[in-house]
C-alpha positions in Angstrom: 0.0 0.0 0.0 1.3 3.5 -0.9 2.3 5.3 2.2 2.4 8.8 0.6 3.9 10.6 3.6 6.7 8.1 3.9 7.5 7.4 0.2 7.0 10.9 -1.3 10.2 12.5 0.1 12.3 9.6 -1.2 10.7 9.7 -4.6 11.1 13.5 -4.8 14.8 13.3 -4.1 15.1 10.5 -6.7 13.4 12.6 -9.4 15.6 15.6 -8.6 18.7 13.4 -8.9 17.6 12.0 -12.3 16.8 15.5 -13.6 20.3 16.7 -12.5 21.9 13.8 -14.3 19.8 14.6 -17.4 20.9 18.3 -17.3 24.5 17.1 -16.9 24.1 14.8 -19.8 22.8 17.7 -22.0 25.7 19.9 -21.0 28.3 17.2 -21.7 26.6 16.4 -25.0 26.8 20.0 -26.1 30.5 20.3 -25.1 31.8 16.8 -25.7 34.8 18.0 -27.6 35.7 20.4 -24.8 35.7 17.5 -22.3 37.5 15.0 -24.5 40.4 13.4 -22.6 39.7 15.7 -19.7 41.2 13.3 -17.1 44.3 12.6 -19.2 44.7 9.7 -21.5 47.0 7.8 -19.1 44.4 7.9 -16.3 41.5 6.5 -18.1 42.4 2.9 -17.5 42.6 3.5 -13.8 39.3 5.5 -13.7 37.6 2.8 -15.7 39.0 0.1 -13.5 37.7 1.9 -10.4 34.2 2.2 -11.8 34.1 -1.4 -13.0 35.3 -2.6 -9.6 32.4 -0.7 -8.0 29.9 -2.2 -10.5 31.3 -5.7 -9.8 31.0 -5.1 -6.1 27.4 -4.0 -6.4 26.3 -6.9 -8.7 28.2 -9.4 -6.6 26.6 -8.0 -3.4 23.2 -8.4 -5.0 23.9 -12.1 -5.9 25.3 -12.9 -2.5 22.4 -11.1 -0.7 19.8 -13.2 -2.7 21.8 -16.4 -2.1 21.7 -15.7 1.7 18.0 -14.9 1.8 16.8 -17.6 -0.6 16.7 -20.4 2.0 14.2 -18.4 4.0 12.1 -17.0 1.1 12.4 -20.1 -1.2 11.2 -18.1 -4.2 12.3 -19.1 -7.7 12.1 -15.4 -8.8 14.5 -14.3 -6.0 16.9 -17.1 -6.9 16.8 -16.3 -10.6 17.6 -12.6 -9.9 20.5 -13.6 -7.8 21.9 -16.0 -10.5 21.3 -13.2 -13.1 23.4 -10.7 -11.1 26.1 -13.3 -10.5 26.3 -13.9 -14.2 26.5 -10.1 -14.8 29.2 -9.8 -12.1 31.4 -12.5 -13.7 30.9 -10.9 -17.2 31.8 -7.5 -15.8 35.0 -9.0 -14.4 35.8 -10.4 -17.8 35.0 -7.0 -19.4 37.2 -5.2 -17.0 40.2 -7.6 -17.5 39.9 -7.4 -21.2 39.6 -3.6 -21.4 42.0 -1.7 -23.5 45.2 -0.9 -21.5 44.8 -3.7 -18.9 48.3 -5.2 -18.6 47.7 -8.4 -16.7 45.3 -10.3 -19.0 46.5 -13.5 -20.6 45.6 -12.3 -24.1 46.2 -8.8 -25.4 43.4 -6.6 -24.4 41.3 -5.3 -27.3 38.0 -3.5 -27.8 36.7 -6.6 -29.5 36.6 -8.8 -26.3 35.8 -6.0 -23.9 32.9 -4.7 -26.0 31.4 -8.1 -26.5 31.6 -8.9 -22.7 29.8 -5.6 -22.1 27.1 -6.1 -24.6 26.4 -9.7 -23.5 26.1 -8.5 -19.9 23.8 -5.6 -21.0 21.5 -7.9 -23.0 21.4 -10.5 -20.2 20.3 -7.8 -17.7 17.4 -6.5 -19.8 16.2 -9.8 -21.3 16.8 -11.7 -18.0 14.7 -9.2 -16.0 12.0 -9.2 -18.7 11.7 -13.0 -18.6 11.7 -13.2 -14.8 8.7 -10.9 -14.7 6.7 -13.5 -16.6 7.9 -16.5 -14.7 5.2 -17.8 -12.3 6.4 -17.5 -8.8 6.6 -20.8 -6.9 8.5 -22.3 -3.9 11.7 -24.1 -4.7 13.9 -26.6 -2.7 17.2 -25.6 -1.2 19.2 -28.0 -3.4 17.9 -26.2 -6.5 19.9 -23.2 -5.4 23.2 -24.9 -6.2 22.1 -25.8 -9.6 20.9 -22.3 -10.5 23.9 -20.6 -9.1 26.2 -22.9 -11.0 24.8 -21.7 -14.3 26.6 -18.3 -14.3 29.9 -20.1 -14.3 28.9 -22.2 -17.2 27.7 -19.1 -19.1 30.9 -17.2 -18.5 33.0 -20.2 -19.7 31.0 -20.5 -22.9 31.2 -16.7 -23.5 35.0 -16.7 -23.0 35.5 -19.7 -25.3 33.5 -18.0 -28.1 35.0 -14.6 -27.7 38.6 -15.9 -27.4 38.3 -18.6 -30.0 41.5 -18.8 -32.2 39.4 -17.7 -35.2 37.0 -14.9 -34.5 33.5 -16.2 -34.5 31.8 -12.9 -33.7 32.0 -9.6 -35.7 33.7 -6.6 -34.1 31.4 -4.2 -32.3 33.9 -1.3 -32.0 36.2 0.3 -34.6 39.2 2.2 -33.2 38.9 5.9 -33.8 35.4 5.7 -35.3 33.3 4.3 -32.5 30.6 1.6 -32.2 29.4 -0.3 -35.2 25.8 -0.5 -36.3 25.6 -4.0 -34.9 26.6 -2.8 -31.4 24.1 0.0 -31.6 21.4 -2.4 -32.7 22.1 -4.7 -29.8 22.2 -1.7 -27.5 18.8 -0.5 -28.7 17.4 -4.1 -28.3 18.4 -3.9 -24.6 16.8 -0.5 -24.4 13.5 -1.8 -25.9 13.4 -4.6 -23.4 14.0 -2.1 -20.6 11.2 0.1 -21.9 8.9 -2.9 -21.8 10.0 -3.5 -18.2 9.2 0.1 -17.3 5.7 -0.3 -18.8 5.2 -3.4 -16.7 6.5 -1.7 -13.5 4.1 1.2 -13.8 1.2 -1.3 -13.2 2.7 -2.1 -9.8 3.5 1.5 -8.7 0.6 1.9 -6.3 1.2 -1.4 -4.6 5.0 -0.9 -4.1 5.9 2.7 -5.0 9.4 2.7 -3.5 10.6 -0.5 -5.1 9.1 0.4 -8.5 10.6 3.8 -8.4 14.0 2.4 -7.7 13.6 -0.1 -10.6 12.4 2.7 -12.9 15.3 4.9 -11.9 17.7 2.1 -12.7 16.0 1.6 -16.0 16.3 5.3 -16.9 20.0 5.4 -16.0 20.7 2.3 -18.1 18.8 3.7 -21.1 20.8 7.0 -20.7 24.1 5.0 -20.5 23.0 2.9 -23.5 22.5 6.1 -25.5 26.0 7.4 -24.6 27.6 4.1 -25.5 26.1 4.3 -29.0 27.5 7.8 -29.8 30.9 7.8 -28.1 34.1 7.7 -30.2 36.6 5.9 -28.0 37.5 5.3 -24.4 38.8 8.8 -23.9 35.4 10.4 -24.9 33.7 12.0 -21.9 30.5 10.3 -22.9 32.1 6.9 -22.3 33.0 8.0 -18.8 29.5 9.4 -18.0 28.0 6.2 -19.5 29.9 4.2 -16.9 28.8 6.6 -14.1 25.2 6.1 -15.2 25.6 2.3 -15.4 27.1 2.3 -11.9 24.1 4.4 -10.7 21.7 2.0 -12.3 23.2 -1.0 -10.5 23.1 0.9 -7.3 19.4 1.6 -7.7 18.9 -2.1 -8.4 20.8 -3.0 -5.3 18.7 -0.6 -3.3 15.5 -2.0 -4.7 16.4 -5.6 -3.9 17.8 -4.7 -0.5 14.6 -2.8 0.3 12.3 -5.6 -0.8 14.2 -8.5 0.7 15.7 -7.0 3.9 14.6 -3.4 4.8 10.9 -3.8 4.1 10.5 -7.2 5.9 12.5 -5.9 8.8 10.3 -2.8 9.0 7.2 -5.1 8.8 8.7 -7.2 11.6 9.2 -4.0 13.7 5.7 -2.9 12.9 4.4 -6.3 13.9 6.3 -6.2 17.2 5.0 -2.7 17.9 1.5 -3.9 17.2 1.9 -6.9 19.5 3.3 -4.7 22.2 0.4 -2.4 21.9 -1.9 -5.4 22.0 -0.2 -6.7 25.2 -0.6 -3.2 26.7 -4.2 -3.2 25.7 -4.8 -6.7 27.1 -3.0 -5.6 30.4 -5.2 -2.5 30.5 -8.3 -4.6 30.0 -7.3 -6.9 32.8 -7.4 -3.9 35.2 -10.1 -1.9 33.5 -13.7 -2.3 32.4 -14.1 -2.6 28.6 -17.3 -0.5 28.4 -16.2 2.5 30.5 -12.4 2.2 30.6 -12.7 2.6 34.4 -10.5 0.6 36.8 -12.2 -2.7 37.6 -12.5 -4.7 40.9 -9.0 -6.1 40.5 -7.5 -2.6 40.3 -9.7 -1.5 43.2 -8.6 -4.3 45.5 -4.9 -3.8 44.7 -5.3 0.0 45.3 -7.0 -0.6 48.6 -4.2 -3.0 49.8 -1.6 -0.3 48.9 -3.4 2.8 50.2 -5.9 1.8 52.9 -3.3 1.4 55.7 -0.9 4.1 54.8 -2.3 6.7 57.2 -4.7 6.5 60.2 -7.2 9.0 58.6 -10.7 7.9 58.1 -11.5 6.6 54.6 -14.7 5.5 52.8 -16.0 3.3 50.1 -19.1 4.5 48.1 -20.8 1.7 46.3 -23.1 3.0 43.5 -25.8 0.9 41.9 -27.8 1.8 38.8 -31.5 1.2 39.3 -33.1 -1.3 36.9 -29.9 -1.7 34.8 -30.5 -5.5 34.6 -34.0 -5.0 33.3 -32.7 -2.6 30.7 -30.2 -5.2 29.5 -32.9 -7.8 29.3 -35.4 -5.7 27.4 -33.2 -3.5 25.2 -30.1 -5.6 24.8 -26.6 -5.1 26.1 -25.7 -2.5 23.5 -28.1 0.2 24.8 -27.4 -0.7 28.5 -23.7 -0.5 28.0 -24.0 2.9 26.2 -26.0 4.1 29.2 -23.4 2.8 31.7 -20.6 4.5 29.6 -22.5 7.8 29.7 -23.1 7.5 33.5 -19.4 6.8 34.0 -18.5 9.9 32.1 -20.9 12.0 34.1 -19.5 10.6 37.4 -15.9 11.4 36.3 -17.0 14.9 35.6 -18.4 15.4 39.1 -15.7 13.6 41.1 -12.5 15.3 42.2 -9.5 13.8 40.6 -8.1 12.7 43.9 -10.9 10.1 44.3 -10.7 6.7 42.7 -13.7 5.7 40.6 -14.0 2.0 39.7 -16.6 -0.3 38.3 -17.3 -3.9 39.4 -18.4 -6.8 37.3 -22.0 -6.4 38.3 -22.1 -2.9 36.8 -21.7 -1.3 40.3 -19.5 1.8 40.5 -17.2 2.2 43.5 -15.6 5.4 44.8 -12.6 5.3 47.1 -12.3 8.4 49.3 -8.9 8.3 51.0 -9.4 11.2 53.5 -12.7 11.8 55.2 -12.9 14.9 57.4 -16.7 14.8 58.0 -19.2 12.1 57.1 -21.6 14.9 56.0 -19.1 15.5 53.2 -19.8 12.0 52.0 -23.6 12.7 51.9 -23.0 15.9 50.0 -20.7 14.1 47.5 -23.3 11.3 47.1 -26.0 13.9 46.2 -23.7 15.4 43.7 -23.2 12.0 42.2 -26.9 11.4 42.1 -27.5 14.6 40.3 -25.9 13.2 37.1 -29.1 11.2 36.7 -31.4 14.2 36.6 -31.0 14.6 32.8 -32.3 11.8 30.6 -29.9 9.7 28.6 -30.5 10.0 24.9 -29.4 6.7 23.3 -30.4 6.5 19.7 -34.2 6.8 19.7 -34.6 6.0 23.4 -34.8 8.4 26.2 -33.7 6.5 29.3 -34.0 7.5 33.0 -32.8 5.9 36.1 -31.5 6.6 39.6 -28.4 5.8 41.7 -28.5 3.9 44.9 -25.4 4.7 47.0 -24.1 2.7 50.0 -21.2 4.0 52.2 -18.9 2.0 54.4 -16.2 3.7 56.6 -12.7 2.6 57.4 -11.8 1.8 60.2 -15.3 2.3 61.8 -17.0 -0.5 59.8 -14.1 -2.7 58.9 -10.3 -3.1 58.8 -10.3 -5.3 55.8 -10.5 -4.1 52.2 -12.7 -7.0 51.0 -15.2 -6.5 53.9 -15.2 -2.7 53.4 -16.3 -3.1 49.7 -18.8 -5.8 50.6 -20.3 -3.7 53.4 -20.7 -0.8 51.1 -22.5 -3.1 48.6 -24.8 -4.3 51.4 -25.6 -0.6 52.2 -26.2 0.1 48.5 -28.7 -2.8 48.2 -30.6 -1.3 51.2 -30.4 2.3 49.9 -33.4 2.0 47.6 -35.5 1.6 50.7 -34.7 5.2 51.8 -36.1 8.4 50.3 -32.6 9.8 49.6 -31.3 6.5 48.2 -28.1 7.1 50.3 -27.4 4.6 53.0 -24.5 4.2 55.5 -23.5 0.7 56.4 -24.9 -0.6 59.7 -24.0 -3.9 61.2 -27.5 -5.3 61.0 -27.3 -5.1 57.3 -25.1 -8.1 57.3 -28.3 -9.9 57.9 -29.0 -9.0 54.3 -27.0 -12.1 53.6 -30.1 -13.8 54.8 -31.7 -12.9 51.5 -28.8 -14.4 49.6 -29.1 -17.5 51.7 -32.8 -17.7 51.0 -32.1 -17.3 47.3 -29.6 -20.1 47.5 -32.1 -22.2 49.3 -34.7 -21.5 46.6 -32.1 -22.4 44.1 -31.8 -25.9 45.7 -35.5 -26.4 44.9 -35.5 -24.7 41.5 -34.5 -27.9 39.6 -37.1 -30.0 41.4 -39.8 -27.3 40.9 -38.9 -26.9 37.2 -38.2 -23.2 37.7 -35.0 -23.4 35.6 -35.3 -23.5 31.8 -33.1 -23.1 28.8 -33.2 -20.6 26.0 -31.1 -21.0 22.8 -29.4 -18.3 20.8 -28.8 -19.3 17.1 -25.2 -19.2 15.7 -25.0 -18.4 12.0 -22.4 -20.0 9.7 -21.2 -17.1 7.5 -20.1 -19.3 4.6 -23.4 -21.2 4.2 -25.8 -18.8 5.9 -27.2 -21.8 7.9 -28.0 -22.0 11.6 -25.1 -24.3 12.3 -25.3 -24.3 16.1 -27.0 -22.8 19.1 -25.8 -21.7 22.5 -27.8 -23.0 25.5 -28.4 -20.4 28.2 -29.9 -21.2 31.6 -32.7 -19.0 33.0 -34.6 -18.9 36.4 -38.2 -17.9 36.8 -38.7 -17.6 40.6 -42.3 -18.2 41.6 -42.3 -15.1 43.8 -39.4 -12.9 42.7 -39.9 -13.4 39.0 -37.0 -13.5 36.6 -33.6 -13.9 38.3 -30.6 -12.8 36.3 -28.0 -15.5 35.6 -25.5 -12.9 36.9 -27.2 -13.2 40.3 -27.8 -17.0 40.7 -24.9 -18.4 38.8 -22.3 -17.0 41.2 -24.5 -18.3 44.1 -24.6 -21.7 42.4 -20.8 -21.8 41.9 -20.1 -20.7 45.5 -22.5 -23.2 47.0 -21.7 -26.1 44.7 -25.1 -26.2 43.2 -23.4 -25.6 39.8 -22.7 -29.3 39.7 -26.3 -30.6 39.5 -27.5 -27.5 37.6 -24.6 -28.0 35.1 -25.5 -31.6 34.6 -29.2 -30.7 34.1 -28.3 -28.0 31.5 -26.1 -30.4 29.6 -28.7 -33.3 29.6 -31.5 -30.9 28.7 -29.6 -29.3 25.8 -28.5 -32.7 24.4 -32.0 -34.1 24.7 -33.4 -31.0 22.9 -31.1 -31.4 20.0 -32.4 -34.9 19.4 -36.0 -33.6 19.7 -35.3 -31.0 17.0 -33.8 -33.8 14.9 -36.9 -35.9 15.3 -39.1 -32.9 14.4 -37.3 -32.7 11.0 -34.8 -29.9 11.7 -31.3 -30.3 10.2 -28.5 -31.4 12.6 -27.7 -28.6 15.0 -24.7 -28.4 17.3 -25.4 -27.1 20.8 -22.8 -25.1 22.9 -22.9 -25.5 26.6 -20.9 -23.5 29.1 -18.8 -25.2 31.7 -18.0 -23.4 35.0 -14.7 -23.7 36.8 -16.4 -25.7 39.5 -17.6 -28.3 36.9 -14.1 -28.6 35.5 -12.9 -29.6 38.9 -15.7 -32.1 39.3 -14.1 -35.5 39.7 -16.5 -37.4 37.4 -17.0 -34.7 34.8 -15.8 -36.8 31.9 -17.8 -39.8 32.9 -20.9 -37.7 33.5 -20.7 -36.1 30.0 -20.1 -39.5 28.4 -23.1 -40.8 30.3 -25.3 -37.9 29.1 -24.2 -38.5 25.5 -25.1 -42.2 25.7 -28.4 -41.5 27.5 -29.6 -38.9 25.0 -28.1 -40.8 22.0 -26.5 -37.5 20.8 -23.4 -37.9 18.6 -20.4 -36.2 20.3 -19.7 -33.9 17.3 -23.0 -32.1 18.0 -21.9 -31.0 21.5 -19.5 -28.1 22.1 -18.3 -27.4 25.6 -17.2 -23.8 26.3 -14.7 -22.7 28.9 -13.7 -19.2 29.8 -10.2 -17.8 29.2 -9.7 -17.1 32.9 -9.8 -20.8 33.5 -6.4 -21.2 31.7 -4.6 -20.3 34.9 -5.1 -23.9 36.0 -3.2 -25.0 32.9 -2.1 -28.5 34.2 -5.4 -29.6 35.4 -7.2 -28.1 32.4 -5.0 -29.7 29.9 -5.7 -33.1 31.3 -9.4 -32.7 31.6 -9.8 -31.1 28.1 -7.8 -33.9 26.5 -10.1 -36.4 28.1 -13.2 -34.5 26.9 -11.7 -34.2 23.5 -11.2 -38.0 23.4 -15.0 -38.3 23.7 -15.4 -36.6 20.3 -16.9 -33.3 21.5 -15.5 -29.9 20.5 -13.9 -27.4 22.9 -14.3 -23.6 22.6 -12.8 -20.7 24.6 -15.6 -18.3 25.5 -15.0 -14.5 25.9 -11.6 -14.8 24.3 -9.4 -11.8 24.8 -10.9 -10.6 28.0 -8.6 -12.6 30.3 -5.1 -11.4 31.0 -3.2 -14.7 30.7 -0.5 -16.3 28.7 -1.5 -17.3 25.2 0.6 -20.4 25.5 -2.5 -22.3 26.5 -3.7 -22.2 22.9 -1.0 -24.7 21.9 -1.4 -26.7 25.1 -5.2 -27.1 25.2 -6.9 -29.3 22.6 -9.4 -26.5 21.6 -11.3 -26.2 18.3 -12.9 -22.7 18.5 -12.4 -19.2 19.9 -15.3 -17.0 20.7 -14.5 -13.3 20.4 -16.0 -11.4 23.3 -18.8 -9.0 22.4 -16.9 -6.1 23.9 -14.5 -6.2 21.0 -17.2 -6.7 18.4 -19.3 -3.8 19.5 -16.4 -1.3 19.0 -15.0 -2.7 15.8 -16.1 0.4 13.7 -15.2 3.0 16.4 -12.1 1.8 18.1 -9.0 1.0 15.9 -7.4 -0.9 18.8 -10.4 -3.3 19.2 -10.5 -3.7 15.5 -6.8 -4.6 15.5 -7.4 -7.1 18.3 -10.2 -8.7 16.4 -8.0 -8.9 13.3 -5.2 -10.4 15.5 -7.6 -13.0 17.0 -8.9 -14.0 13.5 -5.4 -14.2 12.1 -4.1 -16.2 15.1 -7.1 -18.6 14.8 -6.5 -19.1 11.1 -2.8 -20.0 11.7 -3.8 -22.3 14.6 -6.6 -23.8 12.4 -9.3 -22.8 14.9 -12.8 -21.8 14.2 -14.0 -18.4 15.3 -17.4 -17.4 16.7 -18.1 -13.6 17.2 -20.6 -12.8 19.9 -22.9 -9.8 20.4 -23.6 -9.0 16.7 -26.2 -6.3 17.0 -25.5 -4.0 14.0 -25.0 -4.6 10.3 -21.8 -2.7 10.2 -20.3 -5.2 12.7 -21.5 -8.1 10.6 -20.2 -6.6 7.4 -16.7 -6.2 8.9 -16.7 -9.8 10.2 -17.9 -11.1 6.8 -15.1 -9.2 5.1 -12.6 -10.6 7.7 -13.7 -14.2 7.0 -15.0 -14.9 10.5 -16.6 -18.4 10.6 -19.7 -18.0 12.8 -21.6 -15.2 14.5 -24.4 -14.8 17.0 -26.3 -11.8 18.4 -29.5 -9.9 18.6 -29.1 -8.9 14.9 -30.2 -12.5 14.0 -32.1 -13.5 17.2 -32.2 -13.1 20.9 -32.1 -16.2 23.1 -35.5 -18.0 22.6 -37.3 -21.0 24.0 -36.8 -24.3 22.1 -40.3 -24.6 20.8 -40.1 -21.1 19.4 -36.9 -21.9 17.7 -38.4 -25.1 16.2 -41.5 -23.3 15.0 -39.6 -20.3 13.6 -36.5 -22.1 12.3 -37.3 -21.5 8.6 -38.1 -17.8 9.4 -34.9 -17.4 11.4 -32.9 -19.1 8.6 -34.6 -16.9 5.9 -33.9 -13.7 7.9 -30.3 -14.7 8.4 -29.9 -15.4 4.7 -31.5 -12.1 3.8 -29.2 -10.2 6.1 -26.1 -11.9 4.8 -27.3 -11.5 1.1 -27.7 -7.8 1.8 -24.2 -7.6 3.3 -22.8 -9.5 0.3 -24.6 -7.3 -2.2 -23.3 -4.1 -0.5 -19.7 -5.5 -0.4 -20.0 -6.3 -4.1 
């Protein structure tokens, strides 16, 4: 791609140099008689020898350079170019040694031999480059290098035998005192014609590789200028002969620069760019490990480390303010994550505008904001600060065509009054926040009886014990669309809880309770068995084979009989293993030894393994080669900012490229806009899922509307394809 700002200064200087040489050529042409023998006739042999040595050095350098890089590039074109310049270098040596006035050649030096060596080298350069342009590039073996590089020596031996034959086989190309013959000029112009053809071909590639093409064009121009001078000079003392050699040397230098740039400088720069890109990606991933992807605020990990460092530095009173957004879960459920996340981002920005810089603002996983105040003079100041924070909600949030309103519930815990431990301090502030909605001000200081609020959590846990038996848990399925075929290739099973009294309970609430209490084991088994059974029911109803993706929690992966349980479920439901995909989260990779063993056992069953929310965990990517995984699922946080955030776009590109090289499938989650889909289609992502195609739906609805869902998906993809075309 043409980087105008980088390439233009170089091209401008090159054009200026070519113009200067042309002006010099015109001046010398007009006053050639004046400059005849200007260096002294006795010095011309030395001057010529110096220039020829430089030409030999440049051509030999090119051949050696291509020889050294050919084992790594293994390109037949690169090898042929190296062999071509080795041939020219050897011919230039012969030309130099046979030049008039050279005293150490075995045969008397004559214009006959020197001129023929020159013209052979000149024709080989033009015709050789022309032919190489039309050779189809392919990979070659290392042994082939020796054969190709032996050919120049055979060529120079044949040329020497012909030129130095006892009886002259070739006609003379140079007549002493008169200049070149018509045959030499004809051969010279043939070389010029081939180089003009090469220039025409090069112009087609100028936009793709401007610097390389310009160097090659500059070389061609210099060679053509030298060809012209070599057709009109009288003898070796003519200034035009000297300038011709200067131009010839400049042409070879340009060729050297072009090959050096394409084979060494450019790949090295690309390597540096790649390293910089990877470093930025690492920095981005490290940032994400300590910051929330929606708001860029520090997350709970950052908060806890900051509290450990700063909470005990002084004896001054400190405080934690926990801030909850009223009805944020309902907004996510009804409007989708995109709108809810936009609202959270706007709230975060408003909070930052209100808070003094000395206070630390963080956001927890549950979309709760936390403010750390490290010096409290008066608790009334905290109440005043809380009211200022609540004031950010007075103005409605305009998110596309929605006007959203909400309120903030704020809980406050004091250090050291309420707790001496950082985890407890945050937890007590959250307890107070959950109680704050019961007060008119929605601001609540922590009180010790609030710990009894844990009773509610215990009640919820107790209800969760009975939820399976009472059939309160159910599954919804979100279709996953294969971008190549447009088919619904798979679905993700998502567990839901409809509490008989409290209504719909968010998975973000009861899943952590299930994991902490161990209930995730029976719930996980029920989810797996229900999902596998459902796939067989769809098959019996006439639907095409559908793969189902089921999430595994960390607790399940440490379940002793996990592999046996999954095998039993597959046998019980008669589901073929290839139609079950088990999903783990990236954060589980920290248990690499245990995970590797378990996943290999699961893989042996014939199921596929996917890494969910890939890119959000800050862990070594070495697990990608250790774990027997089949698929990466790009987290929705990256997908949603593909069009607006170049870094997220770069990370998505990196994940897709990495998956391709590791031969892994890629599923992109959270597709809610056509622009996101269009980019993923163009990037050759394998599979997508999101609200753009369907929200999670009950199994009977999916069965009844399968054709409609499929038709809608095909329509969306066809529209995207048409727009791309």
